[in-house]
N, C-alpha and C positions, 0 to 999 in steps of 0.2 A: 212236157208240161213241169214232171218233177225235177227236169233237169235245170230250167230257166228257175223255178221258184226255189232251189241249194243255190244258183247262182247270185241270187238277187240277197238271200240271208248273209251268204259267206263274203260280202262283195265289202259289206262295211269291219267284218271284224278281219278280214285280210289288210286292209287297209291299215285298223289299226295295229294288227300285226306288224307291218312293214314298217311303221311309223315308231314301235317299240323296238323292232329290229335298230332302227336308223339311229334311235337316241343311244339304245346300248351300244353302237359303233364308235357314235360320237365319244359317250363319257369311255369308252375303251382306251380312246386314244389320248385325252384328255390326261385318264389317269398312267400313260403310259409316258406322259410329258411331265406329271409330277413327278414318276418315282424317276425320270432322268433329270430332275431336277436335284432329290432326295440325292441320287448318287453322284454327283457332281461335289456337293457339299460334303459327303462323307470319305469322297477321294482325295478334297481339300484337306479336310480332318486326318485324313491318314499320312499325310505329306506333313502336317504340322507337328502330329506325334512321331514321325520317324527323324524329324529334322532335317529333310530335302528339301531345298530353296528350289522352288519353280515359278514360271512367270503367273503373276496374278491372275491373267488370260488364259490360262492353258487350262484345256478341258480334253479329258481324254475322247479318244477316236470313238469309241463304244458308245459313250456318252451322244453323241453327235449324231451316231445313225440313228439311236433309241430317239433322239428329240424329232427328227427328221421323219422319222415312221410314226410316230407319233402325231405328227401334223398331218402327213398323208390322210392316215387314218382317220383321223376328227374331222378333215375337209370331208372326205369320201361320204360320214357317215351324215353331215351336215346336207350334204350334196341328195343323199336318198333320203332326209326328211323333207327336201326344201319342196315338195311336190312338184305336181306338172307346171311347167313354163309356158309363161305364154309369149307371145308373137312380139317382138319389140317395134313391128312394122303396127301401128295405129290404124290406119287405112281400112283393115277388120273389124275391127269394131268400132268405126266412124261409121262406117256405111252403113249399119243399122240402125244409126240414129236418124231420126227426121231433121232437116234443114231448121225448122223453127223452132227446135230444141235448143238451137247453138245460140238465136239470138234472142231468146223468148225466157231468159230465166227472174225465176219471182225473187230471188235475191237483189236483182238489179232494177228492180220495180220501186220507182223514189217517187210518194207524192208529197212527201213533207219538205220540199226544197228550197232554195234560195229565190226563185221566182216570185215567191208570193209577198217576199222583205222588200226583194228588190222593185215591184210594182208600187208597192206602199211610198216607200223612199222618193220614189219618181212622181209618184202624184203628190206629195205633201212637197216637194221642191219645186213643181210646177203652180201651186196654190200661192205660194211665197212670191 
C-alpha cells in the first residue's frame, strides 16, 4: 500500500523533473549554437585584425561541428519534452465515438436559414 502511495505522489514530480531536464537539454543545445555563432564572428574578427583574406563564407570546422552538435542536442531535448506520442491512425480514437456524434453536431443545426425567406418570396410572387 505504501509503495502505491509513493508511486502516485511521486509520479507528478517525476514528470515535472523530466520536463525540467528536457528543457535544460534543449536550452543547452541552443546555448551551444549561440556559442558557435559567437565563435564564428570572433574568428572573422581575428582574420580581419591579422589582415588575412579568406572567403566570406568560410567557417572553421570546429564551429560547424559545434553547430551540428548543438542542433542535435536541442532536437533531442525537444523530443524529450514532447511527451507521449499518439498513434497517427485515427481508427482507435474514432472507434470510441458513437455514430450519431459524427452527424449530429450542434454547430450544424440551423433554424434561421433561407427557407423562410424563399417561402415568403414564393408566396408573394404567387399572389401577383
